[in-house]
Steps between C-alpha positions, in 0.01 A plus 500: 500500500262563213158643574187474275435795267231580253527280189680214687370145455468335846398180671290543815333273745186648639210432730186703454271543804177667594481746792381211726808291403325266266743400221354532149812411294857398552789414266664339800238217510543443133877484545581731215570877535329739262694670227415837362653823369458799737302770331341309214157506670460124519402514866342741739708824479565515878620129494741580226635819649515319842807313389683797378810547717496142633818286479493121446422318826308800648151477639243775500123537567298721266140611575270589218171673556198365311472809283860428370439130480171370346283799586187522707239227493208622288147379555409584140743226386275235662225354274214263574374320199193267467644154491337424167736760338796278581565251226369156596822335417677702771501320833569815711630483855579760760866602467510428129633755257313569181587718211223729365494725189374848551276673239816672359666165451742532788551181704461524884571241763243454772485282808189296588415614863157366549259254346131445569228302326407813309812729483876499461708792649819599317760739631725685254715655773854384534509254790740735681297822432449701812783337683820660629788270429837430659789331320798340676779517245838331477720605209666182375709654219554773253540347152 
């Protein structure tokens, strides 16, 4: 039976979990496996290499440490702004994502994490930064 090699395009069902078992993403619940080409760098490297050697129908669990996933959580990526610096037409809410433009013109996505009468706290860390991840994989097919 064929096994996945670098450069193969595959369809994989996955469920991503945190260490405590909390599911943060799953192709299974969406009902559509994810398609990608192994080695193209579209996904986390350890996720891509995790399917190498698998045969269709095979299941596998892959653990990815936070430093190989989305990196450590960095406090310097959290910014508290006076509320008056947020444009008035923006009705911000906790959990909302906003796009800011850095001084060098680069856009950055931030999450609103806290709002008070005077301040808005924005977090530019990836939501999974600092988290070790586990993926349950099922190889559906090699294309």
